[in-house]
Every structure is written in structure tokens, then in C-alpha cells.
C-alpha positions in Angstrom: 18.7 -12.1 40.1 16.9 -9.1 41.4 19.1 -6.9 39.2 18.3 -8.9 36.1 14.5 -8.8 37.0 14.8 -5.0 37.4 16.6 -4.6 34.1 13.9 -6.8 32.4 11.1 -4.8 33.9 12.6 -1.6 32.8 13.1 -2.9 29.3 9.5 -4.0 29.1 8.2 -0.5 30.3 10.5 1.1 27.6 8.9 -1.1 24.9 5.5 -0.2 26.3 6.2 3.4 26.2 7.8 3.2 22.8 5.2 0.9 21.2 2.2 3.4 20.8 4.4 6.2 19.5 3.1 5.7 16.1 -0.4 5.4 17.3 -0.1 8.6 19.2 1.7 10.9 16.8 0.7 9.0 13.7 2.7 7.2 11.1 5.1 9.2 8.8 5.4 8.1 5.3 8.8 6.6 5.9 7.5 4.5 8.8 4.7 3.3 6.5 7.3 2.3 3.9 9.6 0.6 6.3 6.7 -1.4 7.8 5.4 -2.5 4.3 8.9 -3.9 3.5 8.7 -6.3 6.4 5.0 -7.1 6.5 3.3 -6.7 3.1 2.3 -10.1 1.8 3.2 -9.5 -1.8 6.7 -8.5 -0.7 7.0 -11.6 1.5 5.9 -13.8 -1.4 8.7 -12.1 -3.5 11.3 -13.1 -1.0 9.9 -16.7 -1.1 10.3 -16.6 -4.9 14.0 -15.6 -4.4 14.6 -18.5 -2.1 13.0 -20.8 -4.5 15.1 -19.6 -7.3 18.3 -20.1 -5.3 17.2 -23.7 -4.6 16.6 -24.3 -8.4 20.1 -22.9 -9.1 21.6 -25.2 -6.5 19.8 -28.2 -8.2 21.1 -27.2 -11.6 24.7 -27.0 -10.3 24.2 -30.5 -8.7 23.2 -32.0 -12.1 26.9 -31.8 -13.2 27.9 -34.6 -10.6 27.0 -38.3 -10.6 24.0 -39.6 -8.8 24.0 -42.6 -6.5 21.1 -44.6 -5.2 20.7 -47.8 -3.2 17.8 -50.1 -3.9 16.6 -53.2 -1.9 13.8 -55.7 -2.6 12.2 -58.4 -0.5 9.7 -60.9 -1.8 7.8 -63.9 -0.6 6.4 -66.5 -3.0 3.8 -69.2 -2.2 3.0 -72.0 -4.5 0.5 -74.4 -2.7 0.0 -76.9 -5.5 3.5 -77.4 -6.7 5.6 -80.3 -5.4 8.9 -78.7 -6.5 9.9 -75.1 -7.5 12.9 -74.3 -9.5 14.1 -70.7 -9.3 16.7 -69.2 -11.6 18.6 -66.5 -9.9 21.8 -64.8 -11.1 22.3 -67.5 -13.6 21.8 -70.5 -11.1 19.0 -72.8 -10.8 17.8 -73.7 -7.3 15.1 -76.4 -6.7 13.1 -76.5 -3.4 10.1 -78.4 -2.1 9.1 -75.5 0.2 5.8 -74.0 -0.9 6.8 -70.7 0.6 10.0 -69.1 -0.5 11.8 -65.7 0.2 14.3 -63.9 -1.7 16.0 -60.5 -1.6 17.9 -58.2 -3.9 20.3 -55.4 -3.1 21.9 -52.8 -5.4 24.0 -49.8 -5.3 23.8 -47.8 -8.6 25.4 -44.8 -10.0 24.9 -42.7 -13.2 26.7 -39.7 -14.6 25.9 -37.6 -17.6 29.3 -36.8 -19.0 28.3 -34.7 -21.9 24.9 -33.8 -23.2 25.9 -31.0 -25.6 26.6 -28.7 -22.7 23.0 -28.3 -21.8 23.7 -28.9 -18.0 26.0 -26.0 -18.0 23.7 -23.8 -20.0 20.8 -24.7 -17.5 23.0 -23.3 -14.8 23.4 -20.1 -16.6 19.6 -19.9 -17.2 18.9 -20.5 -13.5 21.4 -17.8 -12.6 19.4 -15.4 -14.9 16.2 -16.6 -13.2 17.6 -16.0 -9.8 18.5 -12.5 -10.7 15.2 -12.0 -12.4 13.3 -12.9 -9.2 15.4 -10.3 -7.3 14.6 -7.7 -9.9 10.8 -8.6 -9.7 11.0 -8.3 -5.9 12.4 -4.8 -6.3 9.6 -4.1 -8.9 7.0 -5.3 -6.4 8.7 -3.1 -3.8 8.5 0.0 -6.1 4.9 -0.6 -6.8 3.9 -0.9 -3.1 5.9 2.2 -2.2 4.1 4.2 -5.1 0.7 3.1 -3.9 1.7 4.0 -0.3 2.8 7.4 -1.3 -0.3 8.1 -3.4 -2.7 7.1 -0.5 -0.6 9.1 2.0 -0.8 12.1 0.0 -4.5 11.7 -0.8 -5.2 11.4 3.0 -3.2 14.7 3.6 -5.2 16.4 0.9 -8.5 15.2 2.2 -7.6 16.2 5.7 -6.9 19.9 4.6 -10.2 19.8 2.5 -12.1 18.7 5.5 -10.5 21.6 7.5 -11.7 24.0 4.7 -15.2 22.5 5.0 -15.2 22.7 8.8 -14.3 26.4 8.6 -17.1 27.0 6.1 -19.5 25.1 8.3 -18.6 27.2 11.3 -19.2 30.3 9.1 -22.4 28.9 7.9 -23.7 28.4 11.4 -22.8 31.9 12.4 -24.7 33.2 9.2 -27.7 31.1 10.3 -27.7 32.5 13.7 -27.5 36.1 12.3 -30.3 35.2 9.8 -32.5 34.0 12.6 -32.1 37.1 14.5 -32.9 39.3 11.4 -36.0 37.0 10.9 -37.3 37.8 14.4 -37.2 41.4 13.7 -38.8 41.0 10.3 -35.7 41.9 8.4 -35.3 38.6 6.6 -37.9 36.3 5.0 -38.5 32.8 6.2 -37.4 31.4 2.9 -34.0 33.0 3.2 -33.6 31.4 6.7 -34.5 28.0 5.1 -31.7 28.6 2.5 -29.3 29.4 5.4 -30.4 26.2 7.2 -29.8 24.3 3.9 -26.3 25.8 3.7 -25.4 24.5 7.2 -26.7 21.1 6.3 -24.6 21.2 3.0 -21.5 22.1 4.8 -22.1 19.5 7.5 -22.5 16.9 4.7 -19.2 18.0 3.2 -17.4 17.5 6.5 -18.9 14.1 6.9 -18.1 13.2 3.4 -14.5 14.3 3.7 -14.1 12.2 6.9 -15.6 9.2 5.1 -13.1 9.6 2.4 -10.2 9.8 4.9 -11.4 6.7 6.7 -11.6 4.9 3.3 -8.0 6.0 2.3 -6.7 4.9 5.6 -8.3 1.6 5.3 -6.6 1.0 2.0 -3.3 2.1 3.4 -3.8 -0.3 6.4 -4.3 -3.2 3.8 -1.1 -2.4 2.2 0.7 -2.4 5.6 -1.1 -5.6 6.5 -2.5 -4.1 9.7 -5.4 -6.0 11.3 -9.0 -4.7 11.7 -8.6 -4.1 15.5 -5.3 -2.1 15.1 -5.6 1.7 15.4 -4.0 3.5 12.6 -3.5 7.3 11.7 -0.9 9.2 9.9 1.3 12.0 11.1 -0.7 15.1 10.1 1.5 17.6 8.7 0.1 20.5 6.5 2.5 20.9 3.7 3.9 24.3 3.0 2.6 25.9 -0.3 6.2 26.4 -1.3 6.5 22.6 -1.9 4.2 22.9 -4.8 6.6 25.4 -6.4 9.6 23.3 -6.2 11.5 22.8 -9.6 10.1 19.9 -11.6 12.7 17.4 -13.0 13.1 17.4 -16.8 11.3 14.4 -18.2 14.1 13.6 -20.6 16.5 13.3 -17.6 14.3 11.3 -15.6 13.6 8.8 -18.6 17.3 8.5 -19.2 17.9 7.6 -15.5 14.9 5.4 -15.3 16.1 3.3 -18.2 19.2 2.3 -16.1 17.4 2.1 -12.7 13.9 0.8 -13.0 13.5 -2.9 -12.3 10.8 -3.4 -14.8 13.2 -2.5 -17.6 16.0 -4.7 -16.1 13.4 -7.6 -15.8 12.6 -7.3 -19.5 16.3 -7.3 -20.4 16.9 -10.4 -18.3 14.0 -12.1 -20.0 15.4 -11.2 -23.4 18.8 -12.7 -22.3 17.1 -15.8 -21.0 15.2 -16.2 -24.4 18.7 -16.0 -26.1 19.9 -18.7 -23.9 16.9 -20.9 -24.5 17.7 -20.7 -28.2 21.2 -21.9 -27.5 19.9 -24.7 -25.3 17.4 -25.9 -27.9 20.1 -25.9 -30.6 22.3 -28.2 -28.4 19.5 -30.8 -28.7 21.0 -31.8 -32.0 24.3 -32.9 -30.4 25.2 -36.3 -29.0 25.0 -37.2 -25.4 27.4 -39.5 -23.3 26.7 -41.1 -20.1 28.2 -43.5 -17.7 26.6 -45.9 -15.3 27.9 -48.3 -12.7 26.4 -50.7 -10.2 27.1 -53.4 -7.7 24.5 -55.8 -6.2 23.8 -59.0 -4.4 20.9 -61.4 -3.6 19.9 -64.3 -1.6 17.1 -67.0 -1.8 15.7 -69.1 1.0 15.9 -72.2 -1.1 19.6 -72.1 -1.3 21.1 -74.4 1.2 24.0 -71.9 1.8 23.9 -69.2 4.5 23.0 -65.7 4.0 26.4 -64.4 4.1 27.8 -67.1 1.7 24.9 -66.4 -0.8 25.6 -62.6 -0.7 29.2 -63.3 -1.4 28.6 -65.8 -4.2 25.9 -63.6 -5.8 27.9 -60.3 -5.6 28.1 -58.7 -9.0 29.2 -55.4 -10.5 28.8 -53.6 -13.8 30.1 -50.5 -15.6 28.6 -49.1 -18.8 29.2 -46.2 -21.2 26.2 -44.9 -23.1 26.2 -42.9 -26.3 23.1 -41.3 -27.8 23.0 -39.7 -31.1 19.7 -38.0 -32.3 19.0 -39.1 -36.0 15.3 -38.7 -36.4 13.4 -37.3 -33.4 10.0 -36.5 -35.0 10.9 -32.8 -35.3 11.2 -32.3 -31.5 14.5 -30.4 -31.6 13.5 -28.3 -34.7 10.2 -27.3 -33.0 12.1 -26.5 -29.8 14.5 -24.2 -31.7 11.7 -22.5 -33.5 9.7 -21.9 -30.4 12.7 -20.6 -28.6 13.3 -18.1 -31.4 9.6 -17.0 -31.2 10.0 -16.5 -27.4 13.1 -14.5 -28.1 11.1 -12.2 -30.4 8.4 -11.9 -28.0 10.9 -11.0 -25.3 12.4 -8.2 -27.4 8.9 -6.8 -28.1 8.2 -6.9 -24.3 11.4 -4.9 -23.6 10.3 -2.3 -26.2 6.8 -2.2 -24.8 8.2 -1.8 -21.2 10.4 1.1 -22.5 7.5 2.8 -24.2 5.2 2.4 -21.2 8.0 3.8 -18.9 8.3 6.8 -21.2 4.6 7.3 -21.3 4.3 7.1 -17.5 7.0 9.6 -17.0 5.7 12.0 -19.4 2.3 11.7 -18.0 3.8 12.5 -14.4 5.7 15.5 -15.9 2.5 16.8 -17.6 0.4 16.3 -14.4 3.1 18.1 -12.3 3.6 20.9 -14.7 0.0 21.6 -15.4 -0.9 21.3 -11.7 1.9 23.7 -10.7 0.5 26.2 -13.1 -3.0 25.8 -11.8 -1.7 26.2 -8.3 -0.3 29.6 -9.0 -3.6 30.7 -10.5 -5.5 29.1 -7.7 -3.6 31.0 -5.1 -4.6 34.3 -6.6 -8.2 33.0 -7.0 -8.4 32.0 -3.4 -7.1 35.3 -2.1 -9.7 37.1 -4.4 -12.7 34.9 -3.4 -11.8 35.1 0.3 -11.9 38.9 0.1 -15.0 38.8 -1.9 -16.7 36.3 0.6 -15.7 38.3 3.6 -17.0 41.6 2.0 -20.4 40.0 0.9 -20.8 38.4 4.4 -20.4 41.8 6.1 -22.9 43.3 3.6 -25.3 40.4 4.3 -25.0 41.1 8.0 -25.8 44.7 7.3 -28.7 43.8 5.2 -27.1 45.0 1.9 -26.8 41.6 0.2 -29.3 38.9 -0.1 -28.9 35.2 0.6 -28.3 34.2 -3.1 -25.4 36.6 -3.2 -24.0 35.1 0.0 -24.4 31.4 -1.2 -22.9 32.2 -4.5 -19.9 33.8 -2.9 -19.5 30.8 -0.5 -19.7 28.4 -3.5 -17.0 30.4 -5.3 -14.7 30.4 -2.4 -15.1 26.6 -1.7 -14.4 25.9 -5.4 -11.3 28.1 -5.4 -9.9 26.5 -2.1 -10.6 23.0 -3.5 -8.8 23.8 -6.7 -5.8 25.2 -4.7 -5.6 22.1 -2.5 -6.0 19.7 -5.4 -3.4 21.4 -7.6 -1.0 21.7 -4.7 -1.0 18.1 -3.7 -1.1 16.8 -7.3 2.0 18.9 -8.0 3.8 17.6 -4.9 2.9 13.9 -5.5 3.8 13.9 -9.2 7.1 15.8 -8.5 8.0 13.2 -5.9 7.2 10.4 -8.2 9.4 11.9 -10.9 12.4 12.0 -8.5 11.6 8.5 -7.4 11.7 7.3 -11.1 15.0 9.3 -11.3 16.4 7.2 -8.3 15.6 9.4 -5.5 13.6 8.6 -2.3 9.9 9.2 -1.7 9.6 12.0 0.8 6.5 13.9 1.8 
């Protein structure tokens, strides 16, 4: 017992040590994706829809077999002003002077649809398609959640880097303010210039705070997708991406589209809906065919006015029946014709939906490719611009310290450097994100 207690205690400690790993080091993208699969409410509802579709399929299959039911009825009659009561039951007349009478009926009934134009079997096919459709729609929801998570994750990484840039500029701005105040004391700098340096510090501090606010907002959105509570700490694993990631080859849009047509769940869902519409047309046409059904039943009854005992009455009143029913539609007030026409219209609509999904998919992929390609080109230009603006800013900063440049030149150089750095970061992360999404559409995994 002591040994088991020790093992349990060690296991508990191990769990406690392992539990906050994500909180300490931050969540990786893969950890976010894995957590969402299990906890996202939309995905959980998708799994419920899948189970519901399986139940409907089981019910459709069960419709091929006979149904059996038992019924029982008990009644009490009271006729206060009649001297004698005659009751006809099961073809027998019974007279009684009792004002209160009791009777009971019992039946076991079965029915079976032998043939209804094959509609039952077609309904099974329709439910099998519906079951597959719910699985595909669940995968579609999963892809959508994964894309949203990846976009927010990359946005957080981008904003974190942007914040670091702003913090560096803020530190430089504070150094420049300190230098400006020294020059003001010796009469080498006007008070207005010092005020501008103070405004620069305030501006850079605002940029830092604003960047942190954006980070917190994106993290909140990501927490919502992961179904994390308001009291749960959350942070991502900060990893500054190497610039070379933005220079990776971009998949050809034609190849991505060709692969996506066979892999993307939204296309498969549209195809299944088109197949289901075809099946509904077939089912509607079968409404013109005759249907054949069989029924059978056995029953018994008893009546308190009968002088015989309960067992004897049940034996005497036992009866059974078997029936065969044939129904041939002749004039149905246009119900079948309308059903066929509407099913054909649904088929046409499903074909248009499939075409629309294919067009939308092509447009999405082309947009991702254009974003990745243009961002990659801008990134190459931005790298050179950042190097140039950094050199220029350092030079003007040294000249400002030496009194060779005025505050306007310094602030202009600072704005140019900030813009160049922001352009580089934005183009870098836009390229990486869109390239990853293209590979995801091609069948690959999202990796950041």
C-alpha cells in the first residue's frame, strides 16, 4: 500500500511539473492546433453531427424490417340511470344490471412495407451520403479553425517583432533626449528642439504600448479559438523567424489548385451534395410506383359483465388477422410531379454550388499566391531599404550629437527607418503565412 501511495504521489508531481510547460515556454503552433481539435466547440459540434448522421443511417436501415407493437386499453363505464346495459364486444352481446362496468383490450400488431418502389433502400443510400457529408463538413470546419489559428499565430509573432523594433527606437529616443537636454543646458540646443525630442520619446512609448495592446488582442482571439477560460494564462512560444523563411520557393498556383480540387473538403462536400441531389431525383420518381405492405395482428379482450372468468374470456375472445395492402397512385394532386420537379431544381442548384466552390477555391489560391509573390518581392527590397536607412539613421544620429544636424533631420531619419523596418517585417510574415497556406491547400501541414 505504501508503495502504491508513493507511485501515485510521484505521478501527481510529474503531472504538476509537466502541466505548466506550455504556460512557461509558451504554446507552439502545433500545440495550439492539437488543443483546438479536442476542445474547440465548433469541432465538438461537428462530431455530434457525425454521430447524429450515424443514428439516422441506422434508422433508415431498420425501416427495411417489420415493426411490432403491443397495445393495451382499460376502460371503466358508469351509467347511473340505466337499469340494464347491453354491450356488444367481439360480436357478442352482453347484458348487465351493473351501473359500473370495466373492460380491457389487448393487441399485438405487426406491419411490414414489402415494396414501396425501392424508396427505403434509396433512403439508405441517401443517409450514407449524408453521413459522409457530415464527416467532410467536420474536416472543413477543422481546416477553417486551423487556418484561423495559423493566421493569428503569425500575426502575434509579427507584432512581437514590431514591438521589439519600437522598443529599440524608444531606447534610442530616450538617449537622444538625454543628449538634447545636455546641449540645452550649455545653450547649444533650443528649447523647442528639446520639446520635439520629448515628443519623439512619447511617440515611441505610444508605439510600444500600442503594439502590446495588439498582441494582447490577438492572444485573446486565439484563446477563444482554443476555448481557454478568462482566468487561464496563455502565451505563445516566441521564436523569431529567420529571414530566409521568407525566401523559400512559393508553390505554383496551378499545382496547388490541381491538388486542392482532390483534397479540399469543401469541394468534396459540394460533390456529395450534387450526388445526393441526383439520388433525390431518383427517389421522387419512385413515388409513381405502387407500394405493397403486409400487416398482422392478434388480440383479446375481457368485460366485467361477462359471467365467465378472465382467463376464459381472453381465450374465447382471442382473434388474429393477416392483411396484404397494395396502393397504386392514380391521381395525387400533382404531389409526385412537383416532387420530381423540385428535386431536379435542387440538382441544378447543387451543380452550380459545386462550380461556385471550385471558382472560389481557385480565386483563394490565386490570391494567396499573389500575396506571397508580391510580399516576397517587397521583402527583398525592404531588406536593402532597412540596411540603407539604418546606416543613414546612425550617421545622422552621430551628426546630431556633434551638433551638425538639427532635430528635423533626426526625426525624419527615424521615421524613415521605422517605416522601412515595418515594411520588412510585414512583407516577411505575409510571405511566410501565405506560402504556408498554399502548402496547406496542397495537402501539407501548417508549420511555423
